[in-house]
N, C-alpha and C positions, 0 to 999 in steps of 0.2 A: 299219428305219432305212436310209435311202438313202445314197448316196455323197455325201461332203461336197463342198463347192464349192472348198475350198482343199486342194490335194494337197501333201503334204510328201514330198519325195523321200527314199528310204531312205538315200542318201549323207548328206544333211543331218541326218537323224535319228541316224545312227550317229556322225557327227563331233560333233554337239551333245551327244549322250549321253556320248561319251568325254571331251570337254572338261569338261563339267559335273561328271561323277563324278571325274575326275582332280583338279579343283580342290578338291572336297570331301575326297578322300582326302589331298591334300597338307595341307589345313587340319587334318585329324584327326592326321596324323603330327606336324605342328608343335606342336599344342596338347598332345597326350597323350604324345608321345615326346621331341621336342626340348626342350620346356619342362617335361615330366614333371609333369603335373597328377595325380600319384598313380599308382603302378603297381598298378592293380587287376587282378583276374582277367580282366576284359573286355579290358584292354590286352594282357595276356599272350597271350590267345587271338587277339586281333587280329593281333599280330605273327607268331604261329606259323601261323595259318590264313588269316585273311581278307586281310591286306595283300598277301601274295604272290599269292593267288588273284585278287584284284581288279586288281592291277597287270597280270597276264597277260591278264585279260579285257578291260581297257581298251585294251591294246596291240592285241589281236586285233580288237577292235571298230573301232578307228581304221584298221587295215590293211585290214579288209574293206569299209570304206565305199565305195570306188570301184566295187566289184563287187556291191554289195548290191541294186541295183535289178533287177527282173525277176520272171517267174512262179515260177521255182524248182521247185515241186512242185504237183501238183493233188491236193487232198484230197476225198474224198467228203463228202456231207452228214453233219454230226455227229449221226447217229441213235443211238438206244439200243443197237442191235445192234453198233455199233462202239465207242461211248464206254464203256458199262458194263463190257465185258470188260477194257478198259484200266484202268478204276478198280479192278477186282478184282485185276488183276495188280499194280498199285502197292500195294494193301493187303497182298497176300501178300509182296511184297518188303520192306515195312516190318516185318512180323512176323518174317521171316527175319533182317532186319537187327538186330533186338534181340539175337539170339544170335550172329550173325557179327560185327557191328560193335561192339556194346556188351558182348558176351560174357556176356549174361544178368546184367548188373550196372547198377544205377542209381547214377550217380556222385555226384549232389548230395544234400544233406540234404533239400531240398524233395521230391525224388522218393522218397527213402526214407521220409519221413513219410507221403506219400500211400499207399505200399505198406503201411506199418505199419498205417494206419487200415483199409485194405482187408482186412488179415488178421483184425483183430478183428471187422469187420463180417461177414466170411464166417462167423464163429462165432456171429453173431446178437447181438453186443455193441455198445454205443455207446462203450465205452472199455475199455481193458485194465486190470483190477485189478492193482495192484503187489503181488507176493508180499511178505509181511511181512518176510522176511529181507533183502529188497533195498530196502526203503523208505529207509533212511539213505543209500543210494547212487543214488537215483532220478535225480538231475540228472546224475550222471556217466554214467549209462546212456542217458539221453535229454537231451543237452545243449541242444538248440535246437528251436524250432518246436513246442512243446507247448502245449496249452490250459491256462490257469490254473485253470479250474473243476475243483475236486476234485483238484488236482494233487498233494496230499499222499498220496492213496490210489489215483489212477488215472493211467495214461498215456493221453493223448488228443491227437490231432493238432490243431494250431492252426487248420488250414484248415477250410473248410466241407466238407460230407460227400459231395457228389454225385460228384465225380471218383473218390473212393475207393469209393463204392457201385457205380459202373459197373465198376470193376476187380474188386470182390468178386463181382459177377454173372458176369463172364466167368471168374473163378476157379472158380466153381461149375460153369460149363460146360466147364472144362478147362484154361484158361490165362489168367491176368490180363493177359498181354502181348498178347492179342488186342484189348484194349479200344482202344488207340491206333489200330491199323490200321482197326478197324471205324468209329471216329469219323472217321478220315481219309476213308474211302470215302463215308460219309454226307455229309461236307462237300463233297467233290469232285462228288458227284452233284447236290447242291443248287446248287453253283456253275454246273454245266452247265445246269440247269433255268432258273436266273435269266438266264444269258446267252442262252438260246433265247427267253425272254420279252422281253428288252430289245432283241434284234437278230434278229428272226425272218427278215428278208430279207437278212441278211449272214452266211451260214454261215462265211465266212472269218474274220469277227470273232469268231464263237463259238469257232472253233478256236483263235484267238489267245488268248482268255480261258482256255479249258480247258487248252491246252498250257503257258501260263505257270504255271498251278496245278500241272500234272503235273510240270513241271521244277523246281519250288521245292524245293531241298535242305532248306530249313528245315521245310517241311511234312512231308516223308516221313521225315527223320531224327528230328524231334521226335516223330513218331508211333511211333517205336521205343522211346520212353521213357514213364514214368508221369506226365509233366507234364500238368497240366490244360489246357494251351494248345491241344492238339489238339481238345479238347472245345469251347473257345471258338470256334475256327475253324469247326467243324462246326455248332454251334448258331446262330452268327451267320448262316451261310448258309441254314440251314433256316428261321430266323426271317424272313429277307428273302424267301425263296421263298414262304412262307405269306402274308406281307403283300402281295406282288405278285399272288398268287392271288386275294386279296380275298374279299369276302363275310363273313358272320358266322362261318362255320366257319374260314376262313383266319385272321381276326384273333384269334379266341378261341384257336385252336391256337398262334398266334404268341405270345400272352400267356403260355400255359403253358410254351412253350419258353423264353421269357425268364426265367420264374421258376426253371426248372431250371438254366439257364445261370448265373444269379446265385449258385446254390449250389455251383458246381463247386469253387471254392476261395476266391475273394474276390468279394464281391457288387458291387463298384463297376465291374467290367469291362463287363458288358452295358449299363448306363446310358450309358456313354461311346459305345458303338456305336449305341444306339437313339435318343438325344436328337436328333441331326441329322435323323433321319427324322420325328420329331414336328414339328420346324420345317418340313420339307418338306410335311407334311400340312397344317399351319396355313397355309402360303403358298397351298396349293391349296384352302383353305377347306373342308377335310374335317374339320369340327369334331368330329363324334362319334367318328370313328376316332382323331383326335389325342388326344381326352380319354381314350379307352379305354387307349391305350398310355401316356399320362401316369400314369393310375391304376395301370397295371402297374408303373411305376417306383416309385410310392409303396408298392405291395404288396411289391416286392423289399426295400425298406428295412425295412418292418414285419416281414416274415417272417424275413429273414436277419440283420438287424442288431438286432432286438428279440426276436422270438419264439424263435429258435434259441438265443441266449445264455441266455434265461430258462429254456428247457428244460434246457440243460446245468447251469445253476445248481440247478435243482430235482432233476435226476437224479443229479448227481455231487457237489454241494456247493459251498461258497463258494470263491472264488479263493484260491490259495496260491502261494507261491514268487515269482510275478511279478504285476504289476498286470494286470487285465483289459484287453484291447485290442480287443474286438469291438463296442464301441458306435459309433454314427454319428459323434459328436464325435471319438472317438479315431481312427477311420478317416480322416476328413477332415483332422484335424490331422497325422496321420502322413504323409498324402499330400503336404501342403504342406511339411512338414519335409523330406521326401526330395527334393522339387523344389528346395528351397534348398540342401541339403547334398550331394545325390548326383545331380544332373541332368547327364547325360552324352550330349547329343544327337549329338555328333560321332562318338564311338566306337561307340555303340549303333546308330545309323542306318547307319554304314559297314558294320557287321557284317550288318545287315538287307539292304543292297544286295548284299553278297557272297554271301549264302546264298539269294538268289532269282534269277530269270531276269534276265540282264543288260539285257534290253529292258523289264522291268516298269516301272521308274521313268520312263524317257524316254517310253514310250507313255502311261503314266498322266498325265504332264504334258500330253501332247497332248489327252487326254480332258478335262482341266480347262480348257485353253485354248480348247477347242471349245465350251464352254458359251455359250449366248446369254443375255444378262442379262435381256432382256424376258420370255422364257419361264421363266427361273430364278425371278424374283420372283413368277411366277404358279404356282409349284410344279410346273412341267412338265419340270424337268430332274432326272432321277434322279442325274446326276453330282454335283449339289450336296450331298446328304447323304453320298454316297460320299466326296467330297473332304473334307468337314468331318470325317468320321470318321477318315479317313487322317491329316489334319492333327492331330487330337487325339491319335491313337495315336503319331504321330511326336514331338509336343511333350512327351508324358509319357515321355520317354526316361530313366527312372530306372535307377539301377545295378541290374543283374540278377544279377551273379555268373555262374554257369554259364548256358549257353544256346547253342544252335546256330543262329546268327543273332541276332535280337533278339526274344526270346519275348514281351515285354510288348506288342508290336505284332503278335503272331501272329494275333489275331482280325481283323486288317485286311488280311491277305494277299488274301482274297477280294475286298474292295472295290478294292484296288490292281489286281488282275487285271481286274475289271469296268471300271474306269476305262481301263485299257490297251485293252480290247476296244472301248470306246466311242471312244477316241482313234483306233484303227485304222479303225473304220467311218467316221469323219467326215473322216479325213485321208489315207487310202490308197486306191488303186484296188482294186476288188474282184478277189480271186484272185491278186494279186501277192505270193505268200507267200515269195519267196526270202529277204527279210530275217528272217522268222520262223525259217526253217531255219538260217540262219547264227547267229542268236541262240541257238537250241537247241544247236548244236554247241559254241559258245563256253561256254555254261552247263554242258554236259555235261563238258567238259574241267575247268572250275573245280570242279564238283561232285566229280569223281573225286579231285582234290587234297584238297578239304575232308574227304571221307570218310576218306581215308588218314590225314590229320593227326588227325582225331578218334579213329580207332582207336589211333593211336600214343599219344595223350594218355590215353585211358581204360585202356589195357592194364595199366600198372603198378598202378593202383588196383584193378582187377579181380583181378589176381594177388595183391595184398596181402590183399584180402578173402578169397580162397580159402585163403591160408595161415592167416589167423586162424581161419577157419571150420573148418579141418582140425585145429585144436589139440584135444588131449584134456584140457586143463586145465579147471578149474572157472571160472576168471576170467582174462581177458586184459586187461591194462592197456595202453592206447595212449598212448605219450609222443609227442605230435605235433610236438615241436620238430625243426626241420631239414627238414620236408617241407611242401609246399604243400597246404593244406586236408586234411591227414591226419586231422584230427578227424572228418571225414565217414565214416571207416572204423568209427566207433563205431556199431554196428548189430547187429541180430539176424540170424537165418537166415530168409529169405523173410518179413520183416516181423515175426517173432516173437522176442523176446528169450529166450535159453535158454542151454544149455551149448555153447560157453563164453559166459559173461556178459561182454560187452565193455564197458569203461568208459574214460572219458577221465581219465588220471592227473592232469591239471592241475586237475580239479574235485574232488579228494579231499584230505582232511587227512591229516597224519601218523598220527593215531590211527586213521583209517579204513583206511589202508594196513596198519597193524599188525594190525587186526582181520581183514582179508582174508587176510593171510599166515598168521595163526594158524589160521584155520578152513577155508581152501580151498587147492587146488592153483592157484598163481598163475603166470602167464607174462607176460613183458613184450614189447611190440612197439614198437620205436623205429627210429631211423635206420639202425642196423646191419642191420635186416631190410628196411626199405622202400626205402632208397637203392639197394641192388644190384638191386632190381626195377625201378628207373627212375623212381620218384616224383620230380617236380621239386623242386629245392632251395629252401628258404625260410629266410632267415637271421633267426632271432629266438630270443631266450632268455628264460628266466624263472627268476630266482634261487631262488624258492621250490621249483621243481621240481628244481633242482640239489641242494638239501638233501634232498628226498624220495628222489631216486635214490641219493644217498650213504648214506642211512639204509637203503634197501632192500638195497644191496650189503653193508652190515655185517650185516644180518639174513639174508643168503643168499636173498633173495626177488626176485632180478632175473634169473631164468632166462629166456632168450629163447624166443620161440615156435618150436616145432619141429613139423614135420609128423609124423603117426603113422608108426610103423615099418612096413615092408612085412610083410604077413601070410605071404608065401611067398617061396621062392627066386626064382621067376619074376617076382614083383612087384619084388623087389630089383633084378633085372637090368633091368627096365623103368625103374625110377627112375634107375638108373645109365646109362640109355640104351645098355644092352648093351655097356658099356665093357670088360667082361671077355671 
């Protein structure tokens, strides 16, 4: 791709980007904070992490504008000898970050359910049979995100199985936490290959694309977690690389990748990514290829929305406890319901911008603006399906709860980076990389802040889980009142429920609590334990639980969780931090 005829100065790019993002940030603050359209977890994280990071980034972007033009640095050609080691280093950093940043703890229920499924898959099971003695308490042990099929007798993750199966495979190889970094490396490698294919005569634009991906905090922090979104990023990029490779082998392999990607956790994500490319193929009159990939989308629905639920029904039994929600009509209906009830484009996309390179969106806008409509309608503009996919991913800004950035648009970080590379190739002189260097420095500063705030947020929950896990009681009852999302602490050890069996007190009846107290050693975990550890305060009460707690106190069944006693005098000194 040659140099564009319309050069955009770095100063104009920086100032336009700073002004546009500042206006968006201001609208987000007004809508979600000033007029308080619901204080969701996303807004809490926005104020704690993204808002200050983005304010600082925008200020630095505006201040750097007058000095942004110039060569800056000279980079060698982006060959495998240089790029592949960088990708491996980033993958290793993501693996280490799971232990250093997240302290070997998955904070959200989504992640815990994925690891729960990986644990029983590792044992060769499709579901975990519920021990008979725990069947009356099954919902208190697994409160959310369980499959309804056979739910009276089995614990099964509500999500599709591929993400957990990948984790189970890496678990067999030594560590399930290698799954995310491995997928991250695969996705970045495919992103590099696609950029080389699209811009073979602009190595600087390839570097822009690759470095935007490398510097995405959302990519490498999410790779530290069990979330399926790293898989969506990786398989989307692998799919695109195979499609651009072409030929029967390339397209058939892409079809298989799409089928696998649809089974990661929810089947509707890959069709949103693939559909714009089918339109692109139709515009280019590539009828056979378009028909093949359209049939792939049909196969996705048949396999994951029909055959898989039918298999679970046959293998595990009829739905119980909740209505089944794996059907096509249920999935589409749920999507539109969430668009109506929990559509939050301002806060979610603000978080998306904050967790990616500060130049990603401005450069991507250049890539969209540089499209030529005559070639576009003839299917000769790869920017068209990339842009349509990014638009769809941005518009489907559903409430996500936890997420480092906006995880529902995670699979479109690659397309955003590719659009940015195309925008650079068409709007910037070759080799003038100073603005890229400045953008990397600004993004690095913001990323350091985001990583620190993430560690601070996760640390109290990880400490709470360690305290519960260290209990020698048979049962630990979690009273979640007074703490933000404390119910997510109801989990087993490494995805396996066991001793102590952790339950949500709010999902038990008085009779069930009495039965537990009579038959087991029971300990209680409530705000007296988790507040000193730093869990954020949540002001909510439930009268029925007040009655439960009063009854437990009368029965002497409200002993708090205590760590095990030291086994030796030296251990006691260590626990006391050598205070003696």
